[in-house]
C-alpha positions in Angstrom: 94.8 112.1 103.7 98.2 113.5 103.4 100.2 110.3 103.8 97.9 108.4 101.6 99.0 109.5 98.2 97.4 106.3 96.6 94.2 107.6 95.7 95.6 111.0 95.1 98.1 109.5 92.6 95.3 107.4 90.8 93.1 110.6 90.4 96.1 112.3 88.9 96.7 109.5 86.4 92.9 109.5 85.3 92.6 113.0 85.1 95.8 113.5 82.8 94.3 110.9 80.4 92.8 112.2 77.5 90.1 109.4 77.4 89.0 110.0 80.7 85.1 109.4 81.1 82.6 110.3 83.7 82.7 106.8 85.2 86.3 106.8 85.7 86.2 109.8 87.5 82.9 108.6 89.4 85.3 105.3 90.2 88.1 107.4 91.5 85.9 109.4 93.8 83.8 106.4 95.1 87.4 104.7 95.8 88.6 107.8 97.9 85.5 108.1 100.0 85.6 104.4 100.6 89.2 104.6 101.9 88.1 107.6 104.0 85.5 105.8 105.4 87.5 102.5 106.1 90.4 104.7 107.6 87.9 106.3 110.0 86.4 103.1 111.3 89.6 101.5 111.4 91.0 104.6 113.6 87.9 104.5 116.1 88.7 100.7 116.9 92.4 100.3 116.7 93.4 98.5 119.7 89.7 98.2 120.7 88.7 94.7 119.6 86.3 94.3 122.6 84.2 97.7 122.1 84.2 96.6 118.2 82.8 93.2 118.9 80.3 94.5 121.5 79.2 97.3 119.2 79.4 95.3 115.8 78.7 91.3 116.7 79.3 90.5 112.7 83.2 91.4 113.5 83.6 88.5 115.9 86.8 86.3 115.2 86.0 83.3 113.1 86.2 79.9 114.9 87.7 77.1 113.2 84.0 75.7 112.4 83.3 78.8 110.7 86.5 78.9 108.7 85.9 75.3 107.5 82.3 76.1 106.5 83.9 78.9 104.1 86.1 76.7 102.6 84.2 77.0 99.2 84.4 80.7 99.3 88.4 80.5 99.8 88.8 78.1 97.0 86.5 80.5 94.7 88.3 83.3 95.9 91.8 81.6 94.9 90.4 80.6 91.5 89.2 84.2 90.6 92.6 85.6 91.7 94.4 83.2 89.6 92.2 83.9 86.5 92.0 88.0 87.1 95.7 88.2 88.2 97.8 85.5 86.5 101.1 87.4 86.8 100.9 87.6 90.4 99.1 84.1 91.0 101.9 82.0 89.5 101.1 78.0 89.7 103.6 77.7 92.6 101.8 80.3 94.5 98.2 78.7 93.5 99.6 75.6 94.9 100.7 76.9 98.3 97.6 78.6 98.8 95.7 75.7 98.2 97.5 73.8 100.4 96.8 76.5 103.0 93.2 76.2 102.4 93.6 72.5 102.6 95.0 73.0 106.0 92.0 74.8 107.8 90.6 72.2 109.8 
């Protein structure tokens, strides 16, 4: 993981803090493990979409009907992000994203 400094930088920040608790250390470790697993999975199937779908049917591309069915999820996801990250999800960005969700069908 030499080219991915993100998790390592986070762990350095956490460990240098005086208020580091075991839950923070555990979270960073879990985050690193998850990133490694995702990277390994990604490298196994990069450019091999047919193999991925054949071996893991849940990764089939979503069709229009499925996207429309998930519209409440996209709206809930948008509202969650607006609430959690207001500095990123300005009213203008929220409006644009909402219009994109409206355009799904």
